[in-house]
N, C-alpha and C positions, 0 to 999 in steps of 0.2 A: 814912295815909289820908287822900283827901279827902272823904267821907263824913262827913254829921251827921245827926244821928234826934231826931227831935221830942222835945220833953220828956213829951209824954203817953206815946212809946211807950221811952224812954229807962228808965223805971221796970219798965215791964213785964217779967216774967221772962225771954219768948223772945228781946225785945230785951236783954236783961242777960246772956242767954249768947251771944249773937249780938255785942255787945261784948267779952265776954272772947275770942273768937275771932280780936279784929283785925278787925271789921267793926261802927264806929258811926256810921249815916248816913240821911237823911231816908228815910223809908218807901219805898225804893226798889220793895217790894211789899207788897201788903194782905194780912193774915193771915185771908184769906175761905176758906179749903180746911180742910172739916172731916173727920173719920176716915173717914166715907164717902166725900165726896167722893176723899181721897185713896187708899183702896183703889180707887174706880171709876178712878181715874186709871192705876194701876198695873193695873189689870187688864184696859182698854181696850189699853192698850200689850201686854199679854201676849196677849191679844187669841185665846182658843182658835178661834174661828172662822176667824180671817184666817191665824192659823198651821197648822189640820190643813186648811181647805177648800185652802189655797195647795198644797199638800206630800202630800193623801192619795193622789193617783194613783202620783204618781210612786214614794212609798214602798211602794205595794201592789203596783204593777206590779214593784217589784224584789225583795219579800220575801213577798209575799202576806198572810193575815189574820194571821201573830206580829208581823209590826211593830208592832202596839196594844201590844206590852208595851214597846216604846221609849218610850212617853211616861213608865210608868210608873218606867222606871228613869232618866230625866231627871229625874221631878220630886223624885226622893230625892237627886239630886247637886245640884240647883239648892236645896233644903231649905237644906242646908248653905252653900251660898254666901250665902242671905238672912240667916241667922242672924250670921255673919262681918259682912256688911254691916250688919245692925239695930245689933251695937254700935258701929260705926265710924261711922252718921249719929248714934246716939244721942250719940255725943262731940261730933261736927261736924256738926250741923245746919244745912249753909251750901249757898246752890241751886247746883248743876252738879252734884253727883253724883262720879262717880267721879274726876272732875278736882281737885277739893278735897280729897277724903279721900285720894289720893296724895300731895298735896302737904304735907299734914300728918303723914303718915306715913313717907315716904321723903324726898321733896325735889323741887325745882323741874325737875331734868332729866324725874328720872320722872314727875312730873305733866304736863309739857310732852308728853312723848310720849304718855301718858294719852290725854290730853285731844285731840292731834292722830289718835291711833288712832280713837278713840270719836267725834270728829264724823263722820270719814268713812263709819265704822261706821254710825251714825245715818241719815247722809245717802242711804247704800245701800238700808239698811234701809224708810227712808221713797217711796225709787223703788218698791223692789219691793211694799211693801202697796198703794201708790197704782196700780199696775201690774195686780195681780192680780185686781181684780172686775170687768175687763171681761167675761169671760164670763157672768158671773150677772146683771150688768144686762142684756147683752144678750137672755139667758133668760127675763126677764121681761115682754119685749116679744112675744117670738118663740114663748114657751113651748119647752118641751125637747124636741128629738128626736136618737132617733140619728144623722140625716142633718143633724145641724146644721153647718154651717161656723163655726169659730171667727171672731169678729170680725176684721176686715182690723188690721194695724199702724196705720192712722189712725186707725180708730173707738179701738182700744185707748187710742192717744196721745191722745186728745180724753177718755175718759171718766178715763183718770191726771192728766190738767191741771185736769180737773173737781173730780174728788175733793179735789188740793192745793188748789184754790182754796176750796173750801167749807171745808177744814182750815181755813187759814189765816185768813179772816172770823171764823171760832169765836175762834180763838186771839186774835186782837186787841182781842176783844172783853171780855177781862180773864178774871181769876183765878175768878169767881164763873161766869162763864158757862161756861169751861172745867169747872170744877166741876159746872154742871151737863149740858154734851155728855157729859161722862164718865158721867155716873151713867144718861143715856140709852142710853147704848153701852152699860153692864153690863145694861140690862133688855133689850136687845137680842141680846145675848149671851147670857143666859141663858135667852131664848125660843128661839133659833137653837138653843142649846146644848143644854139640860135638857129641853126642851119636846119637840123635836125628838128628840132620844135617847132619852127613855123612849117617844115614841110608836112611834120605829121597832122599841123591843126589845121592845113590849109586842106589837106586829103580826108580828115573828119570829116569836115564841111561839106565838101564835094561827094562823099558818101552820104551824110544826110537828104541832099537835095536829089540825088540820085533815088531815096528812097532804102539803100544798104539799112540792115536791121544791125550791122555791127557798127554802124554810124552814132554817136554818142551827142546829146545835147549839154549846151554848160549845167542845167540843171543837176547833172549827177555828182558834181560838187557837193550836192546838197541830201544827197540819199546816199546813204551807207550800203545800199543794196543788201541788206540784211548780213552782212559783213560785221560781226564784232561780238552782235548782240548775244550769242550764243557762244561766245569765244571760251578761252579758257579764263576769264576773267570772273563770269559771273556775277551775280549780281554783287556780291559782297566786297567786290571790286570796284563797285562803280557802275557795273554795267559797260554801255558803251563808252561813256566818258575814260573808262579805264580804258580800254581799247585805244581810243584815241590817245590818251596820256602817252600808252607806251609806242602807239604809230608815230607821235611826236617827236620821236629820238631820232628821225629823217632830216628833220629843222634842226635841231640842236648841236646833230653831228654834223650841217653845211655850214655854218657860219662862225669860224674863229679863225681863219688864216691871214687876218689882219693884224696878228698879233706880230706875224714873219715880218712886216714892213720895217718895225722897230727894232728885230732880232741884228739885224744890218745897219743898223743906224750909223754905225763908223766907217759905210763903203758908201754911204749916199753923201752925196753934193747939197750941201745946206738943209741938213735932215730936221733942223729945229723946226722949218716951214714946209718942208717938202712930205716929211713921214707920216703926219697930220691929215694930211692931202691926200696922201698915198691910201692910208687905211680907209679913210671916207670913201674914195674912189673904187677900192675893192670892194667894199660892199654893195655900193651904187651896180657895178657890174655884175658882181658875184650873185648879188640879190636877183636881179633881171633874169639873168641865164638860170639859175636855180629853179627859178620860180615857172618860168618858160618850160624848162626841159620836164619838170614832174609835173605840172599840165596837162603839158601836150604828151606824156607819158600815158598819162591815165585816160586820156581820150582815145589813143593809139591799143588800147587792150581790146581785142574785138570780145573776149566771151571773160566776161570778171567772175564766173562762176568756176572758170577752171583754174584762173589762178589761186580762189579763195579755198579752194579745197586741194589744190598742191599737184591737180593734173598738169598747168604750166608753172614748173616751177622757175623757169627765168624769163619770165614776163618781157623784161626789156629786148634780149635778143627776139623772141618771138615778135611782137611788136615790129623790132627794126627789120628784122628778115622777110616780113609779109609786107611791109611800107617798100622797100628798097631793093628787092631782089637779088639781083647779079652787083648791085653795088655795095650789100650788105658787109664782105669781106673788108674794103675800104673804109666805112665806117667803123667797123672792130680796130682795125688798125690805128685812125684817130683815136678812139675810146682809151687803147691800150699807152698811147702815148701822152695823155693825158694823166694816167695813174703814175707813170713813171716821171713825169714831171713835178707832179704831187709831191711821191716819193724823195726827189731830188731840194724839194725847195723845203720839207718838214725836216731832211737831214743837216740842211745847210742850218735851218734853225735851232737844232739840237745841238750841232756843233758849238754855235757861236754863245747857247747858253752854257755849256761846258766850259766854253773855252775862259768867256766872263768870269762865271765862278774859280777857273782855275788859276786865273791872272790875281784873283782877288785872294787865293790860297785857302779857299774853302772845301775844295772836295780832296781824296786820297790821288796822289801823284800827281799835283796841281801842278807843280812844275814843269811836268810833260803835257799836260793838254793845254796847257799856255803856250806850247810851243808852234811858231808859222812858219810855214814853207815862204825859204826867203824869192823864189820865183817864183812862185804863185800869190803868195799872201794870202796863205789858208791856213786856221788851223788843223793842221794834218793827223796829230794824234787824238784831238776830237772828231774828228769826221771819221777817223778808224773807229774807234771807239762806238758812235754811234750808225755804223753799219755791223760792226762784229756781236755787239747784244740784240741787236732785234734777230742775227741773223741766226743768233744760238737757240733763241725762241721760239723762231720756225721749225728750223731741225726737228727741237724736241717736242714739236706737237706730235711728230712720227710715232713717240712712245708716249705722250703724255700731252694730251690734246686739250687736257683743263689747263695746263700750266699758259698754252697759246690762249686761248678763252679768256684766263682770266687776265692777262697783261694787255687783252684789247680791249677788254669791257673797259678795264680800268683806264683807260687812253682817253677815253672824252670824258667822263667824271673828272678826271685829273687835270685836264686842260680847263676846265669849268672851274676848280678849283684854286687853279694857278690864277685866271683872271680874276675870279673873286676876292682873293688875298691883294690885290693890287687896288681893286675899287675902293676896298672896305679901308685899307693901307691910307688911300687918298682923302677917304672921306672923315677918318680921323685926324689927319694932317690938316686939313681945312679947320677942323673944331680947333685944331692946337695953335691954328695961326697961319697955315701955309698960304704963301703967296704966289701962286705960279709967276714965273718971268718968262717964259718962251715965246715964242711968236705965234704960238696958237693958245686963245684963252676963253674959256667959255664966260668966263662974266659974272654977269649975275643971276645965269641959268646956271652954276657950278653945281648947288647944292641940290637943285630939281634932278639936275642930269644923272647926278651923283648916286642919289638914293633910287630916284628908278633904275638906272643899270645895277644896284645890288638888291633889291628885291626881285627882279626879274632872274637874275644870275642865283641865288638861293633856289629858287621854287624850280630852275631848271636842272640844277644840283638833286635836289630832290628826287625829281622825277627820273632824272637818269639813274640814281642809286637805288630809288626802291625795289625791293623784290617781287617784280609782275609774276606772276605762277604763269610764263609761259612755256619753262621749258619741260614741262612733265619731271621735274628733277629739282629737289629743293637745293640740293647745293649748289646749281647752276643758277638757280632764280636768286639766292644770296652772294652769289660769287664776286661781283664790283663789291657790294658792300664790305664782303669779309679781305678780299685785296686793297680796297681801300685801307681798311684799318691797319692791314698790316704794314702797307708799307710807311704809313702816315706814324703809326707807333716804332715800325725800324728804325725811321729818319731820326724821330724826335729822340730816341734810346744815344743813338749813333753819335747826334749832337753833340748831346748831352756829357756823354763818357769821353768824347775825343777833343770837347771842346773848340770841334771845327769851328764855330762861330769867332771864335777869338781871334783867328788865323789873319794875317796882312793885315796891313794898314791902310784899306780904301776907305773913302768918308762912309759913313754911315749916320740914319735919323738925322739928317740934318734939314730936313726940308721945313721944319716949322722950328728951327732954333739951331744953337750951336751942334757941332758935331760932335757925337758923343764915342767916348773911346769904352774899352774894355778893358779888365783887370785883368793879364795875364796870368 
């Protein structure tokens, strides 16, 4: 490698660990992120508010109140994945997350494809989250009314571009600012999820005590209220099971932020110990807040039939407006802060992934993507890329809405694919003799945890990509599968034609044996 490290950092334990992994270079990043900063980054990437508020109406209209259990199921499944990730990142605390982990566990081609898929998945997710807060921002200024029209496409695009711009500025200001922004986002999430959720639950049971018919008992979570029985799925799609499976996307969309904890491993002190712990803490806090928020929102919806038939298109704003009255705009501001924080964390993860691949010479213009700011120690070209490409797709939505729909649809399935490529690589490496040497180890539970994580992830991918007949349009129903096939096929062809996987001399496939090289 062409990187060099300063004398002071060379003797630091973290730098020594990094050097043992083949990366000895100038302090490209500053280790300015502590444990809670790292937790906040992962939590705001996970963002219960962004995940729940973006998917609640669609999930509720598909399966009714029982859709809330999807978050419990997904949390358990993702926890097994987080345990595998924790062991891997403890061994390989390198910037970029899934790409460098795949490189060390399996090899160059596997790593290149994982990085390629994950870059596009993050770009799609950045676009999706930036696009989502428009209705809530609009409601801040006009107040909520069932008669309110959604913001026009032009207004939505302008708001999305504004969110992207704010996130990019925050990222450009360095790791310390990123950490502070993440902690502000964590605070906003806690207010918007925990405080609001607890208030809504208390208010619901006060209604019950007063005999108010809009109050609901806990039994509603076991009663779909007729929603989904005669929906677009029909008996051929498993009836209510099909409806619930599609609605379960709200849970699968909610729990993948813990990977970001490892993306910035080179900016965290003692990452081999702290990052695995941060991943688990991210899911502990995220799981509690996301479940509290969803269950409380279900109880807060006064008229289930009005949501199911589309009369109330934005049930979250309706429920919060009714519950909080004059305080409603403040709650919406908190929600919007959470969305901005989520985009900031997503963009940070995407830029570190592109930097990592660029540092290893794996991407077009790798030299440019691997450049970092001397003042703020951030990969500025990678950050610009992680802002410009989502912005292009957001603007294109004005002329070709399906282009953004396709990319957003691929976002979630691509992230799960990226996760499972690491999980599968870890299982393969174990079978071939990999002995994890980090500070966090699964020990005798390693195979059990790894296999459960893999089974869960494969089932999740199938469910996300399945062409559920929900759009009344065959092309849109198949768009996730089509987009996935195109991105994977194009990446594979490009990789083989350009021999991109042969670039650079960073170690590869050495988890279970000697470092493997490739023919030039």
